[in-house]
N, C-alpha and C positions, 0 to 999 in steps of 0.2 A: 851834491846830487841827490835828488829825491829817490826813494826806493822805487824800483821798477821791476817788471817781470812777474811771472806767475810761477809759484812753487808747487810741484807735484811731489808728494812725500811718500817714501817707501821705508820698509824695514827689510834689509837684505841679509842673507846668511853669510857665512864665512867665505863663500865663493866670490864676494864682491871684488876683491883685487883683480882676479882673473877676468871677471865680467867687465870691469871698467876698461881693461886692456882691449877687449873685443869692441867695446863702445867707442874707443878712440879709433879703432880700425873702421868702424861704420861711419864715423865722422870724416875720416880720410876719403871714404868712398863718396860722401856727399860733397866735400870740398877738397879736391886734390892739393890745394895750397894751404891745408889746414894749419891754423895756429893753435897750439895748446899752451895754456898759461902764458900767453903773450909772446910766444916764440914759435917760429915756423917749424913744423914737423918735417924732417927730411923724408924724401920719397921712400915709402916702404918701411919707415921706422916704427909704424904702429905695431908691427909684430913683436918688436922688442921693448915697447914702451911698458913701464911698470909704475904702479901707484907710488908716489913719493912717500917716504917715511914721514910720519907726523912729527914735527919738531915741538909742538906745544899741545898737550892734551886739554888745555883750557879753551881752545878754539877749534872749530871744525876745519877740516881740510877743504880745499877748494881747487877744482880743476875747471879752467875756463876754455871755451872753444869759440873760434871765429874763423871766417873764411880768409883772412889775411890782414895786412897792415891797415888797409882802408877801413875794414870793419872794426879793427881795434880802435881806431880814431873815432869812428861813429859811436862805439860803445862808450868811450870817454865822455862824449857830449850828450848822448841820449840814453845811456843805460841799456837795460835789456829791452830793446824795442825792435820793431821791424823796419828795415830800410826800404828803399824804393823797389827793390826786387822781392819784397815780402819775405825776407830772411833776416836773421839777426843773431847776435851772439847768444850763447847759452852757457850754463855752468852746472856743475855737480858739486854740491856741498855734502860732506860726509863726516861721520864721527864713528869710530869703533867703540863698541861697548863690550868689554870682556866678561860680563856677567850674564846670567840666564835671562831670557825673556819668556814670559808665559802669557798667552792669550786664551781667554775662556771660550771664545766662539769665533771660528774662522768663517767668513762670509764673502761672497763674491768671487769664488774660486774659478780660475781659468787654467785649464790644462788641456792636453791634446785629445783626451777621450772623455765622452760624457759619463762613462762609468767611473773614471777617476775623479771627475768633478763632483759627482754625486757622493762618492765615498769620502771626500775631503770636506765637503760643505757641512758646516755646523760642528766640526770637530774642534779640539783644543790644539794649540800650537805651543811647542816648547823648543827653544833654541838655546844652546849652551853659550853662544856669543852672537853678536849681531852688529850690523852697521845701520845707523839712522842716516838716511840719504834724502836729499832734496834736489830734484832736477829743476833748475830755474830756466824757464823759456820766456821769449818775448811776450807771448800772449797765452791765454787759456787754451790748452790742447783740445778741449771740447769744441772750440769754435774756430781755431786757427790751424790750417793744414800744416804749416811749417812746424809749429810747436807740437802738434800731434805726431808728426814724423820723428821728431827728436825723442819724445817719450816712448814711442813705439820701438825705436832703435835701442833705447835703454833697456826696455823689458826684453827684447830679443837677445840682448847681449848676455843674458843669463842662460841661454840655450846654446851650448857650444856647437851643436850641429847646424843651427840656423844662422849663427853670427859669424862663423869662421869661413863662410863661403866667399 
């Protein structure tokens, strides 16, 4: 199979395991018959879903999402692509890094208040540990509404008040 899909990359803090649980819940809202990692998610199970323990530090973890068995089969044939309904499978690749990360200039800050945005813009970033995360969608989120919604939900999952509703 050829490489398909569009990767949107993030550095996430230590809250990633809890955020990804909320992201699964948002996926369940999108598709009530949600499949996670090729298996159906039982109704309401997103609240109890947890990030699987990584068995191998040499490879990233992966969580796949689809609307059901039919999309799983579509994915096997077409990869990360849009189906006739303009939706498609998506995935989150992640790797935990237990060492510090330092960035010398933070840019493109998005927070709730303009004052907080201005205060953070141009500062340095220091995290004691982090996750490197890639959200793989069927198309570029800048041009495809479905892919944009998936990435928007991923970002929203880091805000407990916005994602737990």
